[in-house]
C-alpha positions in Angstrom: 156.3 127.3 142.3 156.5 130.7 144.0 152.7 131.0 143.8 151.8 128.0 145.9 149.8 128.5 149.0 150.8 126.4 152.0 148.3 125.9 154.8 151.0 125.5 157.5 154.6 126.4 158.0 155.3 122.6 158.4 153.9 121.9 155.0 156.1 124.6 153.4 159.2 123.3 155.2 158.5 119.7 154.1 158.0 120.9 150.5 161.4 122.8 150.6 163.1 119.7 152.1 161.7 117.5 149.4 162.9 119.8 146.7 166.3 119.9 148.2 166.5 116.1 148.4 165.4 115.8 144.8 168.1 118.3 143.7 170.8 116.5 145.8 169.8 113.1 144.4 169.9 114.5 140.8 173.3 116.0 141.4 174.6 112.7 142.9 173.2 110.7 140.0 174.6 113.1 137.4 178.0 113.2 139.1 178.1 109.4 139.2 177.2 109.1 135.5 179.8 111.6 134.6 182.5 109.8 136.6 181.6 106.5 135.0 181.7 108.0 131.5 185.0 109.6 132.3 186.5 106.3 133.4 185.1 104.5 130.4 186.4 107.0 127.8 189.7 107.9 129.5 192.6 108.2 127.1 195.3 107.5 129.7 196.1 104.6 131.9 194.9 104.7 135.5 198.4 105.2 136.9 199.0 108.2 134.7 195.6 109.7 135.6 196.3 109.2 139.4 199.7 110.7 139.1 198.3 113.7 137.2 195.5 114.2 139.7 198.0 113.9 142.6 200.2 116.6 141.0 197.3 118.9 140.3 195.9 118.5 143.9 199.2 119.2 145.4 199.6 122.4 143.3 196.0 123.5 144.1 196.6 122.8 147.8 199.8 125.0 147.7 198.0 127.8 145.9 195.1 127.7 148.4 197.5 127.6 151.4 199.5 130.5 150.0 196.3 132.5 149.4 195.1 131.9 152.9 198.4 132.9 154.4 198.4 136.1 152.3 194.8 136.8 153.4 195.7 136.2 157.1 198.7 138.6 156.8 196.4 141.2 155.2 193.8 140.8 158.0 196.5 141.0 160.6 197.9 144.2 159.1 194.4 145.7 158.9 193.7 144.9 162.5 197.1 146.3 163.7 196.4 149.5 161.6 192.9 149.8 163.1 194.4 149.9 166.6 
């Protein structure tokens, strides 16, 4: 696809946009199919899965928050040191 010759910048931009839309559509369809398959073949009840997901998201949120706070402190120290 790199060897294509476009006769205008507009044609090239339209081709890029179309490729992006196709890729996004494929990702959406693939994600939807994966979610449906996961729900159909789940080994746990819905309540258990929701509880597990809530626990995991809370843990992940805490880890991200702590990482961002640590990064902010490091940046602050670097800025103070640079002065």
